[in-house]
C-alpha positions in Angstrom: -56.1 4.3 -193.0 -52.9 2.4 -193.5 -51.9 0.1 -196.3 -48.9 -2.1 -195.6 -47.6 -3.3 -199.0 -45.2 -6.1 -200.0 -44.6 -7.5 -196.5 -43.8 -11.0 -195.6 -46.9 -11.7 -193.5 -46.8 -13.9 -190.4 -50.3 -14.3 -189.0 -48.4 -15.8 -187.0 -48.5 -18.7 -189.5 -46.5 -17.7 -192.6 -48.9 -16.4 -195.3 -46.3 -15.2 -197.7 -45.8 -11.8 -199.3 -48.8 -9.6 -199.4 -50.6 -6.4 -198.3 -52.6 -5.6 -195.2 -55.2 -2.8 -194.9 -55.9 -1.2 -191.6 -59.0 0.9 -191.0 -60.8 1.9 -187.9 -58.2 0.3 -185.7 -58.7 -3.2 -187.2 -57.5 -5.4 -189.9 -59.8 -4.6 -192.9 -58.3 -6.6 -195.7 -55.4 -9.0 -196.4 -54.5 -9.8 -200.0 -51.6 -10.2 -202.4 -52.2 -6.9 -204.1 -54.6 -4.4 -202.6 -55.4 -1.4 -204.7 -57.4 1.6 -203.4 -58.8 4.7 -205.0 -56.4 7.7 -204.9 -59.1 9.9 -203.4 -58.9 7.9 -200.1 -56.8 9.4 -197.3 -54.4 6.5 -196.8 -50.7 6.1 -195.8 -48.9 3.4 -197.8 -45.9 1.7 -196.1 -43.8 -0.5 -198.4 -42.2 -3.4 -196.7 -39.8 -4.5 -199.4 -39.9 -8.1 -198.2 -39.5 -7.3 -194.5 -41.6 -9.1 -191.9 -45.1 -8.1 -190.6 -46.2 -9.9 -187.4 -48.8 -9.5 -184.7 -47.9 -7.3 -181.7 -46.7 -9.2 -178.7 -48.9 -10.1 -175.8 -47.0 -10.1 -172.5 -49.1 -12.4 -170.1 -47.0 -11.6 -167.0 -45.7 -8.1 -166.4 -45.6 -6.1 -163.2 -46.9 -3.0 -164.8 -47.4 -1.1 -161.5 -44.1 -2.2 -160.1 -43.2 -5.1 -157.8 -40.4 -6.5 -155.7 -39.5 -5.8 -152.1 -37.7 -9.2 -151.5 -34.7 -7.3 -150.1 -36.5 -4.5 -148.3 -37.9 -1.1 -149.4 -34.9 -0.3 -151.6 -35.7 -3.3 -153.8 -39.2 -2.1 -154.7 -39.4 -1.6 -158.5 -41.0 1.3 -160.3 -44.0 1.2 -162.7 -43.4 -0.1 -166.2 -43.2 2.8 -168.7 -45.2 3.0 -171.9 -42.0 3.4 -173.9 -40.4 0.3 -172.5 -43.4 -1.8 -173.6 -43.5 -0.2 -177.1 -39.8 -0.5 -177.7 -40.1 -4.2 -176.7 -42.9 -4.9 -179.3 -45.5 -5.3 -176.6 -49.0 -4.1 -177.6 -50.9 -6.0 -175.0 -49.8 -6.2 -171.3 -51.3 -8.4 -168.6 -50.5 -7.0 -165.2 -50.0 -8.7 -161.9 -49.0 -7.8 -158.3 -46.7 -10.7 -157.3 -45.0 -11.0 -153.9 -46.3 -7.8 -152.4 -50.0 -8.0 -151.9 -49.7 -6.0 -148.7 -48.2 -2.6 -149.5 -49.4 -2.7 -153.1 -53.0 -3.0 -154.2 -55.2 -4.4 -157.0 -56.6 -0.9 -157.3 -53.3 0.7 -158.2 -52.7 -2.2 -160.7 -56.1 -1.6 -162.3 -55.4 2.2 -162.6 -52.0 1.4 -164.3 -53.8 -0.8 -166.8 -56.3 2.0 -167.5 -53.4 4.4 -168.0 -51.8 2.1 -170.6 -55.2 1.8 -172.3 -55.5 5.6 -172.4 -52.1 5.8 -174.0 -53.1 3.4 -176.8 -52.0 0.0 -175.7 -54.3 -2.9 -174.6 -54.0 -4.0 -171.0 -55.8 -6.4 -168.6 -54.8 -7.6 -165.1 -55.1 -10.5 -162.7 -56.6 -9.8 -159.3 -54.8 -11.2 -156.3 -51.1 -11.7 -155.5 -48.9 -14.4 -154.1 -51.1 -14.8 -151.0 -54.2 -16.7 -150.2 -56.7 -15.3 -149.5 -55.9 -13.0 -152.3 -56.3 -9.2 -152.2 -59.3 -8.1 -154.3 -61.2 -5.0 -155.2 -64.8 -6.2 -154.4 -64.0 -8.6 -151.6 -64.2 -11.7 -153.8 -62.4 -13.1 -156.8 -65.6 -14.0 -158.5 -67.1 -10.5 -158.3 -63.8 -8.9 -159.4 -64.0 -11.0 -162.5 -67.7 -10.5 -163.0 -67.8 -6.7 -162.4 -64.5 -5.3 -163.6 -63.8 -5.4 -167.3 -60.0 -5.3 -167.1 -59.8 -8.3 -164.7 -59.5 -11.6 -166.5 -58.1 -14.0 -163.9 -56.4 -14.3 -160.5 -52.7 -14.5 -159.7 -49.9 -14.8 -159.6 -50.7 -17.2 -156.7 -47.5 -18.6 -155.3 -47.1 -22.4 -154.7 -44.0 -24.5 -153.9 -42.2 -21.3 -152.8 -40.9 -20.3 -149.3 -42.5 -16.9 -149.9 -46.0 -18.3 -150.5 -48.7 -18.3 -147.9 -48.8 -22.1 -147.9 -52.1 -22.5 -149.7 -53.8 -25.8 -149.0 -55.3 -28.0 -151.7 -58.7 -27.1 -150.5 -57.9 -23.4 -150.8 -56.6 -23.9 -154.3 -59.8 -25.7 -155.3 -62.0 -23.0 -153.8 -59.9 -20.3 -155.6 -60.1 -22.1 -159.0 -63.9 -22.6 -158.6 -64.4 -18.9 -157.7 -62.3 -17.8 -160.7 -64.2 -20.1 -163.0 -67.7 -18.8 -161.9 -66.5 -15.2 -162.0 -65.1 -15.8 -165.5 -68.4 -17.3 -166.6 -70.3 -14.4 -165.3 -68.0 -11.8 -166.8 -67.1 -13.6 -170.1 -63.5 -14.0 -169.1 -60.9 -16.7 -169.0 -61.3 -17.0 -165.3 -57.9 -18.7 -165.0 -55.6 -19.1 -162.0 -52.1 -17.9 -162.8 -49.6 -19.8 -160.6 -46.1 -18.6 -159.6 -43.9 -21.7 -159.4 -41.3 -21.8 -156.7 -38.2 -24.0 -156.2 -39.5 -26.5 -153.7 -39.4 -30.2 -154.6 -42.4 -31.8 -156.5 -43.5 -28.3 -157.4 -46.8 -29.2 -159.3 -48.1 -31.4 -156.5 -50.5 -28.8 -154.9 -51.9 -28.0 -158.3 -52.3 -31.6 -159.4 -54.0 -32.6 -156.2 -56.4 -29.6 -156.5 -57.3 -30.7 -160.0 -58.0 -34.2 -158.8 -59.8 -33.5 -155.6 -61.8 -30.6 -156.9 -62.6 -32.3 -160.2 -61.6 -29.1 -161.9 -62.0 -28.3 -165.5 -58.9 -28.8 -167.7 -56.9 -25.7 -168.0 -58.0 -24.2 -164.7 -54.4 -23.4 -163.8 -51.7 -21.5 -165.7 -48.2 -22.0 -164.2 -45.4 -19.5 -164.9 -41.7 -19.5 -164.3 -41.6 -23.1 -165.5 -38.0 -22.6 -166.7 -36.7 -21.4 -163.2 -35.1 -24.8 -162.7 -34.6 -28.1 -164.5 -36.8 -30.0 -162.1 -39.9 -27.9 -162.8 -39.2 -28.1 -166.6 -38.9 -31.9 -166.5 -42.0 -32.3 -164.4 -44.1 -30.2 -166.9 -44.3 -33.3 -169.1 -46.7 -34.9 -166.5 -49.2 -32.1 -166.8 -52.5 -32.7 -168.6 -52.8 -31.7 -172.2 -55.0 -28.7 -171.4 -52.7 -27.0 -168.9 -50.8 -24.1 -170.5 -47.1 -23.5 -169.6 -45.5 -20.1 -169.3 -41.8 -19.5 -169.6 -40.2 -16.4 -168.2 -37.8 -14.4 -170.4 -36.2 -12.7 -167.4 -35.2 -16.1 -166.0 -31.8 -16.9 -167.3 -29.1 -19.5 -166.5 -27.5 -18.8 -163.1 -25.6 -20.5 -160.3 -28.4 -21.0 -157.9 -27.9 -23.9 -155.5 -31.6 -25.0 -155.9 -31.1 -25.9 -159.5 -29.8 -24.0 -162.6 -32.4 -22.0 -164.5 -32.9 -22.6 -168.2 -33.2 -19.9 -170.8 -36.6 -19.9 -172.5 -35.1 -20.6 -175.9 -33.6 -23.8 -174.6 -36.6 -24.6 -172.5 -38.9 -24.5 -175.6 -36.7 -27.1 -177.3 -36.9 -29.4 -174.2 -40.6 -29.0 -173.9 -41.2 -29.9 -177.5 -38.8 -32.8 -177.2 -40.8 -34.1 -174.2 -44.0 -34.1 -176.3 -45.5 -30.8 -175.1 -47.8 -29.3 -177.8 -46.5 -25.9 -179.0 -50.0 -24.4 -178.6 -49.7 -24.9 -174.8 -46.5 -22.8 -174.4 -46.3 -19.0 -173.8 -43.4 -16.6 -173.1 -43.7 -13.6 -170.8 -41.2 -11.0 -169.5 -41.8 -10.7 -165.7 -41.0 -7.1 -166.5 -40.4 -4.9 -163.4 -40.5 -8.0 -161.2 -37.5 -8.7 -159.1 -35.4 -11.8 -160.0 -34.1 -12.8 -156.6 -31.4 -15.4 -155.9 -31.6 -17.3 -152.6 -29.1 -19.7 -151.1 -29.9 -23.1 -149.6 -31.0 -21.4 -146.4 -33.4 -19.1 -148.2 -31.1 -16.1 -147.7 -31.2 -13.5 -150.4 -27.8 -13.4 -152.1 -28.6 -11.4 -155.3 -31.4 -9.7 -157.1 -32.2 -8.5 -160.6 -35.1 -6.8 -162.4 -37.1 -8.2 -165.3 -37.0 -6.3 -168.5 -39.7 -6.4 -171.2 -37.3 -6.5 -174.2 -36.0 -9.9 -173.1 -39.1 -11.5 -174.8 -37.9 -10.3 -178.2 -34.4 -11.3 -177.4 -35.5 -14.8 -176.5 -37.6 -15.0 -179.6 -34.6 -14.1 -181.8 -32.5 -16.8 -180.0 -35.2 -19.4 -180.7 -34.9 -18.6 -184.4 -31.2 -18.1 -184.7 -29.8 -20.5 -182.1 -32.4 -23.2 -181.8 -33.6 -23.4 -185.4 -37.2 -22.9 -184.3 -39.2 -21.5 -187.3 -40.2 -17.9 -186.8 -43.9 -18.7 -187.2 -43.7 -21.2 -184.3 -41.7 -18.9 -182.0 -44.2 -16.1 -182.6 -47.1 -18.3 -181.4 -45.6 -18.1 -177.9 -46.2 -14.3 -177.7 -49.2 -13.9 -180.0 -51.8 -16.5 -180.8 -51.2 -18.8 -177.9 -51.7 -16.3 -175.1 -54.7 -14.8 -176.9 -56.4 -18.1 -177.1 -55.5 -19.1 -173.5 -56.7 -15.8 -172.0 -59.8 -15.6 -174.3 -58.7 -12.4 -176.1 -60.3 -13.2 -179.5 -59.3 -10.0 -181.3 -55.6 -10.2 -180.3 -52.6 -12.2 -181.4 -53.4 -12.7 -185.1 -53.3 -10.9 -188.4 -56.8 -11.7 -189.6 -59.7 -9.6 -190.9 -61.6 -8.1 -187.9 -58.7 -8.5 -185.5 -57.3 -5.4 -183.7 -54.5 -3.8 -185.7 -51.7 -4.7 -183.4 -48.7 -5.0 -185.7 -44.9 -5.1 -185.7 -42.9 -4.5 -188.8 -39.4 -6.0 -188.5 -36.5 -5.5 -190.8 -34.2 -8.4 -191.6 -32.2 -7.9 -188.4 -35.3 -8.0 -186.2 -35.2 -4.3 -185.5 -38.6 -2.8 -185.1 -39.2 -0.4 -187.9 -42.9 0.2 -187.3 -45.2 -0.7 -184.5 -49.0 -0.2 -184.4 -51.3 -0.7 -181.5 -55.1 -0.7 -182.0 -54.5 1.0 -185.4 -52.4 3.9 -184.0 -48.8 4.1 -185.1 -46.4 4.0 -182.1 -43.1 3.6 -184.0 -42.5 4.8 -187.5 -39.3 4.4 -189.5 -37.5 3.2 -186.4 -38.5 6.2 -184.2 -40.9 6.1 -181.4 -43.8 8.5 -181.8 -45.6 7.9 -178.5 -44.3 8.8 -175.0 -45.7 8.3 -171.6 -46.0 11.1 -169.0 -42.5 12.1 -168.0 -40.7 10.2 -170.8 -38.4 12.1 -173.0 -37.9 11.9 -176.7 
């Protein structure tokens, strides 16, 4: 058992100073002054006014590696346990991305299982950029129904020269399959869309929603800050469509339109009337960040990093004057609600004890995942296979 005393509690809504009791991997009590019998075996951690927040949910991470845009040498490695922990991520949602040919949903699933075995929480999307998407069971619906870790399908690429050119009919069929599979498996059953740089980027999605009479919130587009045109067009989406910003997408000199940092993008979305509850922030960790010229030739490439989520959250607070409790929603409560993860993203009684304890400079002093301490007094306690202390 752990008792966190005298912390400034963000649930993510600001609760004020108080104590949080953790028992059996879950939040057992929240109060202003919790006192327990001395005979109980309990570790007390005094916050002295520092911040206690939910652990981060990264809704788009290439946990089993990705890339390949520039050939075999541009394939990225698996995401390490330590990189996630050090970034404050206690829940990682994995996806394949561009390479649904030489990489597999099976390897992605096993990586998620490995992260779970090491103490974090992890789920995955079946599929990749391509349609028809690669699956484990032969169908998206049965992947969702049968396999506990699979909660949706994606990232399916649209409006991108690397996509498979999905038709509106194919998008409708995919969304309906994901919905039925989600119903059968008790999952979100959402279609996670990779947004490319082509003009009128949301048109395939919007036409699919209209023609298929799809339920609101069937699609979940990501990389919405990759250029100003996509970000501007997001204001035309229906009020149920969630919007994911990518922390690894930063301002650059691309000829197809300058990228916008997530901290600036959030301000623009809010100014355009987008409800904060619709916005999430993910890392695209271990995904390649390619730069193409106007002729679609690769001119540069980077690699997404998980710690950029925290860096952007800090920029929102310090540079954009977004209250911390609002910025936190993008990586905690919002993704938990959108992906139907009811025990995640909040500091409430009965929720999983996924906690970050920040000092006043936003350094992680303690991190707990599912009630297990991963960082204590600023030092990481848990290491993945092959990682060094």
